[in-house]
N, C-alpha and C positions, 0 to 999 in steps of 0.2 A: 152212379153206383160204383163202388170201389171194391177191389179184392186184392189180397196180397198173400204170399206164401213164404214163410221163412225157410231156412236150410233144413230144419227138422220136419217140415211139412205142415207145421201149424199155421193157421190163418192169422194174418195181421193186417193192419191198415196198409193199404197199398195205393196203386195208381188207379185212375178211373177205368172200369171195365167197359162200360158203355157211357160215352161222354155226349150227353144231349142237353139242350138248354131248358129242360123241364125236370120236375121232381120225378124220380123213378124209385120204386121200392118193390118189395115182395117178388123177387126174381124167381120165377118158376122155371127150373132147368129140366130138360128131358132129352132122351135119346130116341131117334127114329131113323130107321134104315141106315144106321152107321153114322149119322150126323148128330151133333149136339146143338140143341136149340134153347133159347131163353125167351120167356114171355114175361117181361117186367110190367108192373103196374104203372101206368102213366095216364090216369084218369083225367088229369089236367089237360091233356092233348085231345081228349075225347076219342080215343081209339085203343085198340088192343093190337100191339105190334109184335112181330115175330123176328127174332134175331138168330143168326146161325153163327156158330163158332168156326172161324177160319183156322184150321189146325196148323197151317203153315206159318201164319203171322201171330197166332194166339190172340186174335182180336175178334170181337163180335161185329158182324156185318148185318145190317138191316136186310132181312129177307122178304118182308112184305107186311101187309096189314091184314089181320084176321077179322076185325070188326071196326067199323068207322061210325062216327057221329053218336058215340055212346060213352058215357063216363063210367066205365066198368072198374070197380074197385076190387083189388085182389083177385084178378082172374086166375083160375086154377085149371090146368090142363090135366085131364084124367085119361090115362091110356088103358084101354081094354084090348083083349086079343084081336078083336075084329074092327074096332073103331077108336077114334079119339074124340073126347068131349071137352067142351070148354064151359066151366062153371063161373059165374060172376055174381057180384052183389049189385 
């Protein structure tokens, strides 16, 4: 997955944001307790992984696995006031 930002703040093609040896897409980004997280689609790996933004290095760090042994396509995190839900196809 790649992201880039030009001097005017517009997004452009840039460097890999999360550099993994599998196809990743549909990055669902969310904020929780002051941290920024990303849940990209990586059904090929048969897992739903969670990445946390390291604000010092501006890099995504793998924080853990939410689900394993499942080819979840386009997993979507839904934040409610009292809980967080994960929807998947």
